[in-house]
N, C-alpha and C positions, 0 to 999 in steps of 0.2 A: 406342574401341569403341562407347561410347554414341552418339556423333555418327553413326557409320557405320550403326548398327542402327536408330536412330529417325528420323534426319533432323531438321533444325532446327525444323520446325513441331510436332514431337511430343515435344520434349525440354524438361523443366522442371527447373531446378537451383535449390536454395536452400541457404543456409549462413550461418554466423556466423563471420567470420574470427577473432574473439577466442576461439573455442573450438577452436583448433588445438592439441590436447593429445596427439595420437599422436606418440610419439617418432620423430624423423627425418622427419616430414612437416609441411610448412608450407602451409596452404591460403590461396590468394589468388584473388580473382575475376579478377585480371589474368592469372594463369596459365591459367585456363579460356579466356579470350578469345584467348590466344596459340595454344592448341591449335585453337580454332575457326578462326582465320584461316589456320593452316597447312593444315587440311583443305579449307577452302572455296577457298583460293587466290584466283582472280580472279572466282569466282562469288558475286556479292553476294547472290543469292537464298538462299544456304545459310547466311548469317550470322544468328546469333541477335539478338534485340532487346537493347538496352543494359540492363544490370542495373538493377532498380528497388529502391529502399530502402524497407523496410517497418518502421515503428517503433511501430505500435499493437499492443500485446500483448493478445490475447484469452484468454490462458491463465493467466498469473500475475498477482497483484494488485500494487498499488503498493508495499505494504510490502516485498515481495521484490524488485521491480524497482528500488526506490531503492537497496537494498543492492548489487545487481548493477551499477548505474550508478556508484555510488561506488567500487567496486573497479576498474572500467574507468578511471575518471577518475584514480585513483591510479596505475594501471599506465601510462597514456599520459603522465602527468606525468614519470615516470622513463624510460619506453621509448616515445618518441613514434612510432617506426616499427615497433612490435611487431605491429600489425595495422591494417587500414584503419579509420579513425575514422569511425563512423557516428553518426547522431543517437541519443540515448538512447531506449530503449524507454519507451513511455508506456502505462500500464495503463488499462483502461476501468472499473475498480472498485477500491475501497479494501480494505484488509485489515490484519491485525495485523502489527506489526513482528516480525522474528525474535527468538527468545529465546536467551540466552547462559547456559550452565551451565559454570562454570569450577572446576577442581580437584574434580570430583565422582567418586566411586568407580565402578568398572566394575560393581559389584554394584547400585548405584542405577540406573545406566543400563539394566542388564538388567531390573530391576524395572519401570522406566518403560515400556520398549518392549513388555513382555509384559502390561502392565495398561492404564494410562491412555493410553499412546501406542501401543497395539497397532496394527500395520499400518504403522508408520513405517519408511521405508526408511533404512538407515544407509549413508552414503557414507564410504569411507576410502581411503587410498592403496592402489593396486592390489596392491602387494607385501605389504600387511598384512591382506588379506581373511581368509585362513585363521586368522590369530592372533586377530582380533577376533571371528570366529564362535565360536571356542572360549571366548574371554573373556566372551562374552555368552550362554553356555549353549547353544550350537548354534543361535542365532537365524539363520533362513534368509535374511532380507532384508538381508543385508550385501553391498554392491556395491563394486567398485573404481570410482573416479571416471571413469577412462577407459572402463571397460566400460559405464558407465551413460550415456555420451554418446549423445544422440539419444533417450533415454527420458525419461519424465516421471512424477512421483509426487505424490500429494496432500500427503503429509507427509514431510519429509526432515530427517535429522539428519546434519550434517557432523561426524564424530567423529575426534578426535586429529590433525587436520590439521597444527597448528603444533607439537605435541609431537614429531611424527615427522619434522620437517624436519631435514636434516643440521646437525650442531652448528655448523659454521663459517658458517652462513647466517643464524643467529638475529639477530645484531646488525645486519646489513644490512637484514633485514626490519623490525626496530625503527626504524632510521633512516628507512626509506621511509614507514612508517605515521605516524611522528611528524613528518614534514616536514623531516627532516635530510639527505636525499639530496643529494649535490653533483653538479656537472656531469659528472663522470666515472663516475657510478654505474653506468650501463648497460654500460660496458665492464669494470668491475671485478666486477660481479655479474650476469652475463647469465642465470644459472640462475633468478634471482628472477622473471624474465619468465615462464618456463614455469610456475612455481609459481602466479603470479597468474592465469594463464589456467586452470589446473587448479581454483583456488578459484572463479573466475567460472563455470566449467562446472558445478561442484557446486551452486552457488547457484541457477542457472537450471534445475535439474532439478525444483525445487519449484513446486507450483501453489498450495497454500493455506497450509501451515505449514512453518516453517524454524527449526531449532535448530543453534547452534554449541556443541559439547560438547568439553571438554578434561578428561581424567582426571588430567593432570599439569601442573604449572606450568612455564613456559618463558619465555625472554626474548621470543621472537616472540609467544607466546601472550599474555603480559602486555600487550604493545604493541597487539595486535589487539583485545583486550577493551577497552582504554582508547579506542582509535580508534573502534570501532563503537558504543560506548555514549556517546560524546561528540560525534561528527560529526552535525550536524543537517541535516534536509531540510525542504522546505516541507510544510505540513500539507495535508490533503484539500481539494479544491476541487470546486465544482459543474462540470457538463459545459461550461457557458459560461465557465468560468474564474473566476467570482466566488466568494469564500469564503463558506461557509455562516455565517449569523448565529449559529447555535447553537455553532459550533466556532471562531469567530473569536478567542476568548480564548486559544487555544493554537496560534499560527501555526507554531511550530518545535518539532520533537521529534528526539531522537537516532535513528539508524538502527535500533538494537536495544535491547532491555531485558535487564538481567541478572536471571535468575530465582533464586528461593530454592532452594538445592540440598538443603535438609533437609526439603522438603515437596513430594513428587511430586504431591500433589493440586492444588497451585497451577498445575501445568503444564496441567491440563485446560482452564483458561480464565485466561490471564494478565490483568493489569490492562489491558494494551494491547489485548487482544482484546475485553474488555468495553467499553473506550472506542471501539474501532473499530465494534463492533456498535451501540453507542449512537449514534454519528455517522451510521451508515448509516440507522438508523431515523429520526433527526432530519431528515436531508436528504430522506428519502422523505416524511415528514410535511409538510414545508414546501411541497412541490409537489403534495400530494394534494388534489384538489378535493372529494372526498367527505368531509364533516366527521366522520362516524362512523368512517370508516377512518383519518382523520388522528388522531382521539383515541386509537384503538387503537395507532397507531404511536408516539405520544408516551408512552403508558403503557409500551411496551417500551423506549423510549429512556431514560426515567426509571429504570426498573429496572436497565438496563445501567450507567448512570452511577453509581447507588448502589453496585452491585457493584464498580465501579472506584474507589469512594470519591472521586469528583470532585464535590464538593458544589456548586461553581460551575456546572458544566454541568447538574447535576440541577436546580438552582434555575431556570436559564434554561428548561429543558424544562418544568418545572411551570408557569412563567409562560405559556409558549406554549400549553400544554394548557388552561389557564384561559381563554385567548383563544378557543380552538376551542369550548370548552363554552359560553361566552357566546354565540358566534355560532349555536350549535345551538338556543339558547333564543329567538332572534328569531322572532316570529310570522310566519305565512304572509301575504303581501301580496295585496291585491285587484288584479287586472289592470286593472279599469276605473277605479279611483280615481287621480286625478292625483298625489296624494302617496303612493299605495300604502299607505293606512292598513291596519293589521292587522285581521283578522276578530275580531269580539267587541265587547263594550260597554266603556264607559269608556276609550276609546282615548287620550284626553289624559293620563289618569292613568298608563296603561301606557307612554305615551311618556316621561313624567317618570321613571319607575322605570328604564326602559332607559337613559336619558341618564346617570343617576347611576351605575348599574352599569358602563355602557360607559366612563365617564370614569375609574373606578377601574381597569378593565382596561388602558386606554391608558396611564395613569400607571405601572402596574407594568411594562408593556412598555418604556416609555421609560427607566425606571430600569435595566433590564437591557440597554439598547442595542439592542433589537429594533425598529429604526425601521420597516422595511418592514411588519412585522406590525401595528405601531401605526397606520400609514397605512391598511392594509387594513381594520382594525376601524372606523376613522373613516368610511371610505367606505361600509362595510356599515351603519353606524348612521344615516347622513344621512336616509334615507327615513322614519325614525321620529322625527325631531327637528323642533322648531318652527323657523320661519324665523329667528327671533331667535337661537336656539341654533346654527343652521347658519352664520349670518353670524359669530357669535363664534368658532365652530370654525375657519373659514377664516382669520379675522384673527389669532387668537392661537396656533393650533397648526399647521394645514396648511401655511401659508406658510413656517413655520420648518422643517418637515420636508422 
């Protein structure tokens, strides 16, 4: 009907084959193409363009996309023909990893979503929507996962997903998540494929914050918590693919973090969220050309790393901030002077003081492994140095860098 009403030039279709969660319906782009060929017959002008794959995600951040990608990878490992395998989505910005709350009471969940997590959308199995709304004190933002397909929310809580799986499917889920699935797995437990697509769909509804919450322990739930809090993904990178100097010390982290269930306050900003915010500020500071703005960004990064109790990253950020503050102290240069001597009297004495302080800053940067920033300080310092000092700098330091 769409083809007949719109014509090929005005019809735009988009979809994710891994989100085929409507019972009795299997979406594949190949099926759309077959309908198109049937209608067009021999009229090539009526054919649509070949499908294009889009894998840059401008909605959700990398913390959520890493989890979604890991779920798909697990699904395709056991069910290679469950959907068309596309490239993993790549986020354009970083964000906090999902949080995990396991064996937490429904009363605590209700308290969280009505206070510190107010506005969070709760996703449950479609058959359990009414029950969970009652259990959460009439909370209105409870959706069935299938009903939420196609929607998006800033904050999402996937509630009771594993505890409500059929009893006979828990051990197969455990085997899959822990890498114990054998060659005949897909024929023995085909229903797990549908469950994984349902979980993937729930995860991809989230834009900013994602929580997995189970009020009761279960075999499948135990395995999932173990899997998602131990499976590691690559850490944040710059847009050009190079790892940030400030975060290079932590290249791998688990997909999700397990939150403290006895302190709802900690859910307002988890350790991972503080780390993520600190890394964002650090990366922005590294590329900021305005020194005053860069100093402000480093201040924010240091604060976030302190809140995350990551003393190593806080120390690196402080060292980087000291470098920025030193560069802010460099005097204005005269354009007509061939050496660019600073304005003011006793320039030779001022040179000497700058060399001493600059050497201390460079030494601190090198101790922290901040090589690029050390090189940058050396280059900024050269116009203020004597020829003998410049020669020594190139021979002893710059060549080695």
